C-alpha positions as semicolon CSV with decimal commas, in nm:
position;residue;x (nm);y (nm);z (nm)
1;M;0,096;-3,304;0,649
2;T;-0,039;-3,028;0,815
3;A;0,051;-2,767;1,069
4;R;0,075;-2,954;1,455
5;E;-0,091;-2,742;1,637
6;P;-0,420;-2,484;1,501
7;T;-0,208;-2,190;1,341
8;I;-0,273;-1,804;1,238
9;V;-0,040;-1,612;1,030
10;A;-0,171;-1,219;1,043
11;T;0,081;-1,015;0,811
12;S;0,097;-0,647;0,661
13;G;0,270;-0,794;0,389
14;G;0,350;-1,116;0,147
15;H;0,355;-1,003;-0,148
16;R;0,645;-0,780;-0,360
17;V;0,709;-0,644;-0,687
18;G;0,878;-0,930;-0,929
19;G;1,009;-0,909;-1,288
20;R;0,798;-1,124;-1,518
21;T;0,535;-1,126;-1,330
22;R;0,373;-0,768;-1,130
23;V;0,365;-0,976;-0,794
24;L;0,544;-1,275;-0,668
25;F;0,505;-1,410;-0,254
26;D;0,693;-1,280;-0,067
27;A;0,876;-1,400;0,294
28;L;0,569;-1,447;0,494
29;V;0,376;-1,645;0,299
30;H;0,672;-1,892;0,184
31;H;0,637;-1,851;0,579
32;A;0,379;-1,977;0,627
33;V;0,367;-2,272;0,401
34;D;0,708;-2,391;0,570
35;L;0,478;-2,351;0,883
36;S;0,220;-2,583;0,731
37;G;0,439;-2,918;0,722
38;A;0,402;-3,018;0,355
39;H;0,729;-3,120;0,234
40;G;0,843;-3,401;-0,050
41;R;0,522;-3,251;-0,278
42;R;0,421;-2,932;-0,442
43;P;0,229;-2,716;-0,157
44;R;-0,130;-2,670;-0,168
45;V;-0,264;-2,340;-0,114
46;M;-0,592;-2,149;-0,193
47;Y;-0,604;-1,823;-0,275
48;V;-0,931;-1,600;-0,141
49;G;-1,049;-1,270;-0,273
50;T;-1,293;-1,168;-0,125
51;A;-1,195;-0,834;0,000
52;V;-1,129;-0,726;-0,281
53;G;-1,441;-0,880;-0,482
54;D;-1,288;-1,232;-0,600
55;A;-1,129;-0,918;-0,870
56;E;-0,941;-1,137;-1,183
57;H;-0,686;-0,909;-1,218
58;F;-0,554;-1,005;-0,845
59;T;-0,713;-1,346;-0,939
60;F;-0,401;-1,387;-1,260
61;R;-0,107;-1,239;-1,006
62;M;-0,141;-1,468;-0,801
63;T;-0,190;-1,740;-0,987
64;E;0,159;-1,641;-1,182
65;A;0,267;-1,566;-0,806
66;A;0,243;-1,936;-0,723
67;R;0,363;-2,049;-1,043
68;V;0,697;-1,887;-0,965
69;A;0,689;-1,999;-0,602
70;G;0,620;-2,366;-0,691
71;F;0,293;-2,360;-0,505
72;D;-0,025;-2,511;-0,658
73;L;-0,291;-2,227;-0,640
74;T;-0,679;-2,270;-0,610
75;P;-0,859;-1,960;-0,627
76;L;-1,174;-1,981;-0,426
77;H;-1,435;-1,741;-0,569
78;L;-1,812;-1,670;-0,408
79;F;-1,909;-1,407;-0,673
80;P;-2,101;-1,478;-0,817
81;M;-2,223;-1,809;-0,683
82;P;-1,871;-2,055;-0,525
83;N;-1,669;-2,129;-0,848
84;L;-1,564;-2,498;-0,608
85;E;-1,870;-2,758;-0,555
86;D;-1,741;-2,857;-0,291
87;V;-1,605;-2,568;-0,086
88;E;-1,567;-2,714;0,256
89;G;-1,373;-3,016;0,050
90;A;-1,173;-2,821;-0,088
91;V;-1,059;-2,552;0,179
92;L;-0,994;-2,861;0,448
93;D;-0,746;-2,991;0,150
94;Q;-0,527;-2,716;0,118
95;D;-0,132;-2,651;0,319
96;V;-0,209;-2,302;0,391
97;V;-0,507;-2,000;0,301
98;W;-0,428;-1,694;0,216
99;V;-0,652;-1,400;0,291
100;M;-0,609;-1,105;0,040
101;G;-0,682;-0,760;0,126
102;G;-1,004;-0,518;0,043
103;S;-1,300;-0,437;0,292
104;V;-1,295;-0,656;0,602
105;A;-1,648;-0,592;0,628
106;N;-1,782;-0,685;0,317
107;L;-1,565;-1,046;0,366
108;L;-1,668;-1,091;0,699
109;A;-2,089;-1,008;0,539
110;V;-2,001;-1,289;0,274
111;W;-1,796;-1,570;0,421
112;R;-2,117;-1,584;0,631
113;V;-2,392;-1,621;0,403
114;H;-2,187;-1,865;0,258
115;G;-2,101;-2,048;0,596
116;L;-1,695;-1,986;0,476
117;D;-1,618;-1,900;0,908
118;R;-1,764;-2,192;1,009
119;I;-1,553;-2,376;0,702
120;M;-1,238;-2,171;0,851
121;R;-1,265;-2,260;1,161
122;R;-1,327;-2,595;1,087
123;A;-0,988;-2,620;0,873
124;W;-0,763;-2,417;1,180
125;E;-0,881;-2,674;1,399
126;S;-0,735;-2,941;1,138
127;G;-0,445;-2,756;1,078
128;V;-0,494;-2,582;0,763
129;V;-0,263;-2,261;0,818
130;L;-0,459;-1,983;0,820
131;S;-0,279;-1,671;0,712
132;G;-0,293;-1,315;0,500
133;V;-0,221;-0,943;0,457
134;S;-0,469;-0,665;0,573
135;A;-0,828;-0,774;0,588
136;G;-0,680;-1,089;0,585
137;S;-0,497;-1,081;0,965
138;L;-0,836;-0,851;1,075
139;C;-1,106;-1,113;1,018
140;W;-0,887;-1,341;1,233
141;F;-0,935;-1,117;1,534
142;Q;-1,188;-0,907;1,737
143;G;-1,136;-0,667;1,516
144;G;-1,043;-0,335;1,500
145;P;-0,959;0,016;1,249
146;T;-1,102;-0,011;0,859
147;D;-1,148;0,160;0,620
148;S;-1,389;-0,060;0,486
149;F;-1,655;0,227;0,595
150;G;-1,453;0,500;0,384
151;P;-1,176;0,711;0,336
152;E;-1,161;0,785;0,756
153;L;-1,115;0,468;0,962
154;R;-1,384;0,325;1,180
155;P;-1,376;0,049;1,446
156;V;-1,504;-0,308;1,324
157;T;-1,572;-0,494;1,631
158;D;-1,734;-0,870;1,496
159;A;-1,457;-0,977;1,358
160;L;-1,441;-1,372;1,319
161;G;-1,301;-1,408;1,693
162;F;-1,036;-1,694;1,612
163;L;-0,804;-1,514;1,794
164;P;-0,928;-1,282;2,130
165;Y;-0,777;-1,004;2,070
166;G;-0,793;-0,641;1,890
167;N;-0,590;-0,627;1,544
168;G;-0,424;-0,340;1,360
169;V;-0,271;-0,351;1,023
170;H;-0,058;-0,109;0,837
171;Y;0,113;0,050;1,159
172;D;0,357;0,283;1,021
173;S;0,224;0,355;0,640
174;D;-0,119;0,468;0,772
175;P;-0,078;0,756;1,030
176;G;-0,461;0,732;1,135
177;R;-0,450;0,373;1,270
178;R;-0,222;0,404;1,547
179;P;-0,367;0,642;1,770
180;L;-0,740;0,497;1,634
181;V;-0,578;0,167;1,810
182;H;-0,490;0,311;2,111
183;R;-0,863;0,510;2,157
184;M;-1,018;0,191;2,087
185;V;-0,796;-0,009;2,358
186;A;-0,830;0,298;2,576
187;D;-1,178;0,276;2,621
188;G;-1,272;-0,055;2,600
189;T;-1,379;-0,129;2,256
190;L;-1,078;-0,324;2,144
191;P;-0,915;-0,605;2,417
192;V;-0,553;-0,597;2,368
193;T;-0,413;-0,546;2,072
194;H;-0,161;-0,685;1,809
195;C;-0,024;-0,444;1,569
196;T;0,218;-0,568;1,244
197;D;0,403;-0,226;1,052
198;D;0,379;-0,326;0,684
199;G;0,640;-0,666;0,571
200;V;0,555;-0,766;0,938
201;G;0,369;-1,126;1,041
202;L;0,244;-1,246;1,362
203;V;0,270;-1,626;1,392
204;Y;-0,002;-1,819;1,640
205;R;-0,032;-2,169;1,747
206;G;-0,348;-2,186;1,909
207;T;-0,458;-1,850;2,053
208;Q;-0,093;-1,765;2,172
209;L;0,181;-1,569;2,018
210;V;0,439;-1,764;1,911
211;E;0,660;-1,513;1,739
212;A;0,677;-1,192;1,528
213;V;0,816;-1,163;1,199
214;S;0,987;-1,006;0,944
215;E;1,033;-1,010;0,565
216;L;1,132;-0,663;0,593
217;P;1,464;-0,471;0,815
218;G;1,403;-0,262;1,120
219;K;0,998;-0,314;1,104
220;G;0,817;-0,359;1,443
221;A;0,562;-0,568;1,603
222;Y;0,334;-0,397;1,941
223;V;0,100;-0,476;2,170
224;V;-0,182;-0,211;2,284
225;T;-0,268;-0,286;2,611
226;R;-0,511;-0,094;2,837
227;D;-0,397;0,083;3,117
228;G;-0,647;0,320;3,328
229;D;-0,741;0,516;3,058
230;S;-0,497;0,487;2,860
231;A;-0,293;0,233;2,647
232;V;0,000;0,136;2,627
233;E;0,268;0,031;2,363
234;E;0,487;-0,214;2,438
235;R;0,710;-0,324;2,100
236;V;0,815;-0,643;1,987
237;E;1,120;-0,743;1,737
238;P;1,070;-0,928;1,473
239;R;1,319;-1,173;1,384
240;L;1,408;-1,154;1,024
241;L;1,308;-1,397;0,764
242;P;1,516;-1,525;0,492
243;G;1,436;-1,423;0,152
244;P;1,228;-1,644;-0,037
245;R;1,449;-1,960;-0,227
């Protein structure tokens, strides 16, 4: 079973601190699994940690989080070489791809070297739900602010472009991101830009934004558009998701 339409869940969340484990999958990850239509068996989730250099401790934490959630997790590593014989076949066999945050600039470069950008597009078109947090959100859009190049935020404008918008993540927790999004939209560096507070996700069917959802109360999503030489921001109230089962 795959999603009925190409589906992306772009988030600034998805993880929470566990009791017996360091990390648990929060409501946004579970929502991505629900949207995949997987039922009657353990959902198949691929974890992609390129943006953190395939750090082994992150892979271990995601594996533990998947065990607790009842998911079958397949890690995809590209360092020092792909860990899977048939990368495309493995990606297309998933219900959900969950992409970790980190450096979106490095993620894009490494994915393109290995042709994973093209594989992800085929998976998306085939109904595999693409999702992720931070860099794992930004990668699906045209671009947005990133700290990939250093502590000072800079624009990235050559992301995968599956979604024809800009993206702003961690909109409430990193004070530099909102003003940079506004400047980039006002000067035309970014098109209409969709932004998320921490704990918020945006659900797209095809390229249409259909819903904002949140695992935390009181958080918001935002659409930033250009008006002459200025940017205008509109808040979108997310639907609060139930806690993970």
